[in-house]
C-alpha positions, 0 to 999 in steps of 0.5 A: 330914058338913057338909050346909051346906058340901055345898049352899052352891054350889047357893044362888047359882042365879038360877032360884028353883026351883034355889036350893032343896033338895027334902026327901023323907021317908017312914017315917023315911027320905029325902033332901035334894037340890040341883041346877044341872041339870049336877050334882046332890047327894042326902044320905040322911036317917035319923031315929027319927021315922017322919015323911012329908014332902015340901018345898022349902027355900031353899039359902041357909037351910040353908047359913046356919043348919046350920053344924056337922056335927050330925045333921039332923032333918026336922019337919013345918015344916022341918029343924033340927039342934037349935038352928037351924030352916030354914023351908019355901019358899013360893009354889014348886011341888014338882013343878017340882024337876028330878029326871028322869035316865036309869037305862038301860045302867048301867056300874059303874066300879070305883074301887079306891083313892079316895085315888089317884083323888083325887090324879090329879084334883088333878094333872090339873086344872091341864091343863084349861081353867077356862072353856068353849072350842070344844073341850069335850074341853078342859074335861073329864077323859077316862077311858078303857080302857088296856093292863092299867089305866085312863088318865085324860087332861086337855088344854087343847089346848096341853098334855096329861097322861095318868095310867095307873093300876090305882086305877080299872077300867072293865069289859071287858063294858060295853055297846057304847054305852059302848065305841063311841068307837074310838081305836085297837086298845087303846082302846075308849071311856069317858067324859068328866067336866067338870073343874068336877064332878071338882074337886068330888069331893074336896071332897064325899067322904072320900079314906079311904072307898070310893066307887062310880061308875056310868054310865048310858047315857053320859049321867050319871055317879053317885058314891056313898059310901052317904051322899051321891050326886053326879050329873054330866051327861056331855057327848058330844063326839068322843073325842080321838086323843091317842095320836098326840100321845104318838107324835109326842112320843116318849113310847114311846121311851127317849130320856129324860133324868133331871132334878131338877125342883126345880133346873130349876123354880127356874132356869126360874121365874127366867128367866121372871121376868126376861122376864115384865115384857117380855111375852116368851114363852120357848121350850125348845131348844138353838139357839146363836142364842138371845138368852138361853140358860141351862143346867141339868144332869141329876141325873148330874153333867156330863150337860146336861139343858135349854137354854132361852132366847128366839129372835127369828123375823125378821118377827114383829110386837111379840112373838117367835114361840114354839117352846114355851111356858115357862110350860107347862113350869113348870106340868108341872115342878110335878107331883109326881114328874116326873123325865124329860124328852125333847125335839128340839133343833130345838124343832118336836117336843112336849116329853115329860115323865114321872114317877110317884106312889103308884098311877100313872105319867103322861106330859106333853106340851108342844105346839109352837106358833108355827111 
């Protein structure tokens, strides 16, 4: 465990108290805690000397001096790895360090396979917005009940990806507060975790070790592997009715074509590059009146899988209006395991793609815009 790497992101706070770590030891056992209010990391410390101590240390001291993964020891004057010592902070009140959080209505979310969970996070994050926008849902991963499995959903408004997996399990006997957001008869709520916090999970924890998650009062999610505890403050926007989007895109039908994603991606990338300089957005459909049309074949020889091109809509200014965004299709094709596609030739219905990975299946939706 590299403590300096864990706490380093918290040393950038402009608030003095948040730029410090709180060390609390009693009888040889204790914790080192850092926080930015939205998230918090607590590292458990143990040592043979039964020392009682409680003090603050600048995070930059820890990240700058304790570079290795050596065992950290606590002394009456600070913490050390045997070679470097981080000195105590001065002129700060320990009681000002924010530690309060609710511990009511605990709901344990079982993470049965940490590796699969982290793979899903990696594939889902590109479909979230990296910065705050009007819809808080677009900055989060939505973890919810599915039919016999758990669903993890990410969307940036224009695009959506839904994973279905048995690597996570939400309890059926969860309190009403946890299940209160009705989406449809098969979905009984769940919780949202900010994308920025989800991105940190694979950085903090070993994918080969068991990971525990407990949600308290739908306000905090606490991840724990026995050594490091990561607490995340959860947002509470209205839960999205994404099932409507999946239905509209035909995700529950069987009218999919098998594609070779590498071949489609290669040709699409070349097509996008040709028009990137002109700042023209590409569309996906098979109308004959496009300015430029390329043709890609499916895995089955001779079966047309995709036509895409640029269509100029009369009356638009400066730039082509679009039916679907080619760059979003490019993103979707880069998700490992994508192998099927379904779309409407008119270009006004969302495009649906699907595929699978080890321990999960997924659907991708590209929304129609511009009409």
